N, C-alpha and C positions, 0 to 999 in steps of 0.2 A: 245442668252442668255438662260441659263438653267432655266427650269420652276420653280425651287425652289425659284428663285429670284422674282417670281411673287407673293410670299406670304409675305405681308408687316410685319406680326408678326415675321416670321423667319428672314427676312432681318434686321428688327430693333434689334432683339436679337444679331445678328452677329455684327452689327454696334456698339452696346454697349460695345464690348470688345476691341475697338480701343484704343491705348495708348494715342494718342494726339487728343482727341475727337473733340474739337471745330474747330481746323484747318482742320482735315480730314473730319468731317461731312460737313463742308462748301464745300470742294472739291467734295465730293460725291453728294451733292445736285445739283451741276452744271454739273455732269457727264452725266446723262440720266434721262428720266422721271421715269424709274423704281426705281432708287435710290433716286430720289428727295424727294418724300413724306416721306419715313422713316427717311432720314437724316434731313429734316426740322423739323419733329416731335421731334427729339432728340435735335436739336439746340434751339428750342423754349420751350421745356417742362418745364424748370425752369428759371424764371426771377426774378430779384431783384428790378426792377423798372418798372413803366409804360412807361417811356420815350422811350425805344426801340420800343415799339408798336406804340407810337404816331409819331415816325419818319417814319413810313410807310405811313403817310399822304402825299399828294402831296407836293413837295419841296417848293412851293410858299405859303404854308399854315402855315409854322412855321419857327422859327429861334432860335438860342441859343445866349444868351447875357452873356458875361463874367462879373462877379462881381468884385468889387475892392478887392485887396488883399495887404497885407503887402509887401513892396518893397524888404524886406530882405528874404522873403519866397522862398524856393527852390521848392515848389510844384506848380502844375498847379492851376490856379484860378478856383474856382467853377463857374458853369454856370447855367443859369436859362432858362428853356424852355418857349417860348411864342408863342402864335398864332398871325399870321400876318393879317388874314382876316376872315370874317365869314365862317363857314364851311357848306358845302352842303352835302346832304345825300350820293351822289356818292363818296365823298372824303373818306368815311369809307370802301369802298369795299376791298381794300388791307389790311386794319387793321383787318377786320373780317376774312380774309383768314388765318391770322397768330394767331389771338387771340384764335381761337378754338384749337390750338395746345398746349397752355399753360396748364400744369397740376399742377404746383407748383409755387406759387408767394410768395417770401420771401423778405419783405421790412424791412431792417435792419436799426435802428436808427443811428448806427455808420457809416455805408456805406452812408447813406443819407446825413450826414454832412461832409463827407470826401472831401478833396481837389480834384478837378478834376471831381467831380461827377455832372452830370446835374440833377437838381431838378426842381420840379414844385411848383407853388403857388396855393392858394385857388381860384384865378381867373381862372386859367387854368382848375381846376377841375370843376368849375361851368360851363364853356363853354363846357367842355367835356360831361357832363351829360345832358346839354340842347340840344345839337346837335346830340348826339349819337343815332343810331337807337334803337327802343324800344325792346331791349334785353340786357342781361347782357354783360358787357365788356369782362369778361372771362367766357364764358358759360360752359366750360368743366373743370374748375379748381377744383382740389380735395383737395389741401392743401394750406392754406394761413397763412402768418405770417406778422403782422403789428404792429403798435404802435399808441397810442392815440394822439400823437402830429403830426402824418402824415396828410397832407391835404386830403388824400383819406379816412381817417377813418370815418368822419361823413357821407360819402356817400357809405359805403361798401355794403349796402343793394342792390344797383344797380350794384354791381361789380361782384358778383359771381352768378352761376347758381344752379341748383338743385343737382349737383354732389359734392358739398363741403362736405367733411367728417372730415377734420382736420382744426382747427382754433387756432392759437397762437396769443395772443394780449399782448403786453407790455404796462401796464397802469402806469400812473403817479399819483401824489397827487391832481390833479385838477379835482374835482368830476364832474364839468360841462361837461368835455370831455367824461365822461363815458356814456353819453346818447347814444353814438354810439353803445353801446352794446345791445340796444333795438332790433336790427335787428336779434338777436339770434333766435327769434321766426320764422324768415323767412328762416331758414336753416333746411329743413326737413330731410336731410341725414346726419346731423352733428353727429359724433360719438366720436370725440376726441377734448376736449376743454382745452386750457392752458391759464390762465390769470396770467401773470408774473408781479409782482409788483416790481418796481425798488427802492422803499424806504421801510424802515423798521418801522413798527409799527404805521403808520398813521391811526387812527380809523375812520377818516372822510369818508373813502371810503367803510366802512363795509356795511352800509345800501344800498347805490346805487348798489354795486356789488352783494350783496345778492338778491336784488329785481330782477335783470336781470337773475341771476342763477335760481331763482324760475320760471321765465317765459320761460326758455330755453326748448328745445325739451326734450322729456322723454326717448329717445333711446340712451343717452350718454353711452359710454363704458369706457372712461378714462377722468379724470378731474384733472387739477392742478389749485388751487385757493389760494389766500392770505387769509386775514381775512374774515371770514364769521360769520353771526349771527346764532343763534340756528335754526331758521325757515328754513334758506337756507340749513344748514347741514341736517335737517330732510327731506327736499325735496330730497337731494341727496341720503339719506338713503332709500328712497322709489323707486329709479330707478331700475328696474328689471335686466338691462343688465350691470350696472356699475361694472367693475372688477378691475379698478385701480384708486386710489385716492391719491393725494398729497396736503396737507395743509401746506403752507410755513410759515405762521405766526399765530400760535395758541397762543392767548394771554389770553384767559379766559377759564374757565371750559366749554367745549362744550355742555355737557349734564348734567345739574345740578340734574335732577330727574332721576337717573340711573335706579331705580326700576320700572319706568313706561314704559320702553322701551320694545317693542315687539320682539319676536324672528325673525321676518321678517326684522329686521333692516339690511340694506346692505346685501341682500340675496346672492349676487354673488361676493362679494368683495374678490379678490385674492391678490392684492398688495396694501399695505398701507405705505405711507411715511409722516412723521410728523416732523415739526420743531417747537416744543412748547417752550414757555418761560421757563417753569419748567417741569420736568419729570412727576410730578403728573398729569399734564394736558393730557399727552400721556397715562397715566394709566387710566384716566377717559374715554378716547376715546376707548381704547382697551376693557374696561369692557362693553362699549355700543355695540361693534360689536362682542360680545361673541359667537354669532351663525354664524358668517361669515366664509366661508371656506378659511381663510387666508393662503397663501403660502409664502408671502414675507412681512417682516416688517423692516422698516428703521426709526430710531428716532435719531435726532440730536438736543440736547437741547441748548438753548441760555444762560441759567444761570446754573452754575455748580451744579450738583445734590448733595444734602445732602445724607448722608449715609442712614438715615431712609427712605427717599423717593426712593432711589435706590433699597433698599430691598423690599419696597412695590410694586414698579413697576415690579420687577422680579417675584414677587409672582403672578402677573396677567397672565404672559405668559403661564403657563401650561394649561390655558383655551383654548389655540389655538394649539392643538396637531397636526394640519395639517401643521404647519409652516415648511418650508424647508430652508428658508433664514432669518437670523436675524442679523441686524446691528444696534448697539446702541453706540452713541457717547455722553458721559455724562460730557465732560470736561467743557463745557460752552464757551462763546465767548471771554474770556480774557486770557485764559490759555497760549496761545502762546506768549503773551507779558510778563506777570508777573510770569509765572510758575504755579500759582494757583490763584483762585479767593479769594479776601480778605473777602468775605462774607461766605466762606465755609472752613471748617477745612479739610485739605488734609487727605485722608484715603486710605488705601490699600484695594482693593477688594479681599476678601478671599473666600474660597471654600463655606462657608455657604451662601454668598451673591448670588452666581450663581448656587447653588444647584437646584433651581426650573427648570433650563434649562435642567436638566437631564431627565425630563419627555417628552421632545420633541424628540421622537424617529425617526422622519422623517427628522431631521435636516441635511442639506447638506453644508450649508455655515454659519459660525458664525464669526462675526466681532464685537469685543467689544473694545471701545476706552475709557480709563478712565483717570482721572486727575493725578493719581500717578502710579498705577501699579497693578499687580495681585500677589497673593501668595497662593499656594496650594502645597500639597505634592504628592508623587508618588501614594499613595493609592487613593486619589481623582482623579488623572489622570487615574487610571484604570477604575474607575466608568465612567469617561467621555468617554473613548474609547469604553466601553461596551454599553453605552447609545446611542451613535451616530454611528452605523455601516455604515451609508451611507455618512458619512462626506467626503466632497471634499476640503474644505478650512477652516482652523482654524486660526484666527488672534486675538490675545490678545495683544493689543498695549498699552504701557504706554506713558505718556507724557515725552519726552526726557529732558525737562527743569527742572524737579524736581530732587533734590539731597537728598539722604537718609542719615540720621545720622547713622542708622544701616540698611543695606540691608535686605529686607524681604526674608524669605525662598522661595526657588524655587524648582521645580521638577528637577530630575536628568536625565541622559541619559536613565535610565530605563523607563522613560515615553515615550521616542521615540520608544523604543522596543515594548512597549505596544500598541502605536498607529500603528506601523507597523504590529502588529499581528491582531488587531481588526478593523482597518479602511483601508481596501484594496483599497478604491477609493480616499484616501487623496492625493491631488495634491499640495497644498500650506500650509505651516506652518510658522506662525509668532508669536513668543513668547519668554519668558525668560526661559533659561535652565541653570542649574548648570553643567558646562562641566569641572569642575576642577579635577574630579576623574575618569579618563578613563584609564584603564590599558590594557596591551596586552591580558591578559586572558579574560577581559571583552569583548574585540572585537572578540576574537575567539569563545566565548561562544554563540554568536548570530547565529542562523540558520534561522532567519526570512528573507524573501525577499518580499519587498513591491515595486512594479514596477511602481506605479502611481505617487509618489511624485517627483516633478521637482524643487520646490522652497522651500528653508529653510532659514529663517531670524531670527537671534538672536539679542536681545537687552540687555541693562544694561551691567554689568561687566561679560560678558561671555568670560572667558579666556580659553585658551587651552595650556597645558604644552607640550604635545607630538603631533605635527601636523600629523605625519605619522600614529600614532595609531588612532587618531581621524578620519583620512581619511579612514583607513581600516574599522572602524565601520560604518561610514556613507555610504560608497560605498557598503558595505555588506548588510546593511539594505535597502538602497534605490538605487539600481543600475541605475535608470533613473535620478538621481539628476543632475540638470544642473546649478542651481543658489544657491550659498551659500554666505550669507552676515552676517556680525557681526559689531556692533557699536564699540566694544572694541577689543584690541589686533589684529588689522587689518593685521599686517605683517604675524603673524602666521596663521591667517585664510586664507590669500592669499596662503600660502603653502598648507593648507588643500585643497583649491579649485584645486590647481595644481595637487596634488596627487590623488584626486578623479577623475579628468579627465584622469590621467594616468591609474588608475585601470580600469576605464570604457573602455578605448581603449584596454587594455589587455584582458578583458572579451569578447569584440567584436571579437578580433582575435581568441580567444579560440572557440567561437561559430562557427565562419567561418571555423576553422580547423576541428571541429567535423562534420560539414556538408560534 
């Protein structure tokens, strides 16, 4: 055997490229001693249950018991894992051999309750930790995902070793179960923490979760949390290495005394994701992190944003000129059902509303989703293209359910020519364009070639009268265009797509001929 196969790291890297991994890794593990360890490492590195590990105990020490099921069910009955006798220290030798190979443990609530899945009860967990040798069950695990209803959750502090860096916990509304989070202080290497709340707006969990967050290690780099009180947020604000923060249920003003906040607040925060009840709460948060080197901002509001609040929020964004990605969804939670929120008057976002964004010269990705739509002219479009020379994606998305009495003004095809001239990196464009006036001379006049754009999506009443002329213009402006989509006039736009593909093929043949 070639000596390269004696290098486990190289062998493992090669094995990772196998198309049918589980089956082939099993075969490789049985081939020879050289292949056995790398293949077993890959087979065991990710587990979704503790049961496969417990099945490595001697066969006489455990059994599976089928539970009752509905006679009309076509699925396999769920099974329960049980111990048959007291466990001895020697019984764990084979378990320890494989437990050290596990690097990721993902306990999913849906998988746990699925038909045919073998689960464990609290009695099994109690026996497990009373008889297990004095070391973590998964000493080398690096990533864990679990949930507060899991029988393992109360004993997680005995479960992982010193190498745990990522922890994801799905929590429910029963605050007495949250006491399991107290073990966060025993995770010295923890860097990434995600507390996922399955219910919306239960404030009973705020204080328990906040207290455990304050007690957690201070080297966290990324955090996802639901509701938190002010003291917990201020604790996170003081973490020197925190670069990513997501708050999924922002219900009240996070920082009432905004003027008392120091410039050292969130000193290294690069990515911020907020799901506030109202957009004004997100504005308060942004004002508090005014000195943070933010690169990415995502805000999705739960209540439709009023126009005055929308404008106030946009006015805060120029304080963060380092931003490269901005995604703002201000529709609220009911717009997909009723078309608009009965508590908010539908309004069109105009150029004055988004003018503050022109100060973000580093912007690469802009995604705005609004209740009704956007309206601006070609002159403002020129300002947009000049302000964002690094732009890679521009998505100005309306709510499809809203119907206009009078359609708002839209930019024309001249805006596309402006973007092609001033935004050479633009790859995706989603917006409303007035395509009703495109002439042959208009298409021939264009000498701009922008080779980055591959996706172009139109909304509203974007009609096309001359598909061939439109195809000439688009293929001339954007020779790399691959995706063209439009909500209205779909038959003619299908012809445009076909013609653009034809023109692209002709140009490819011309380039090949010239070579």
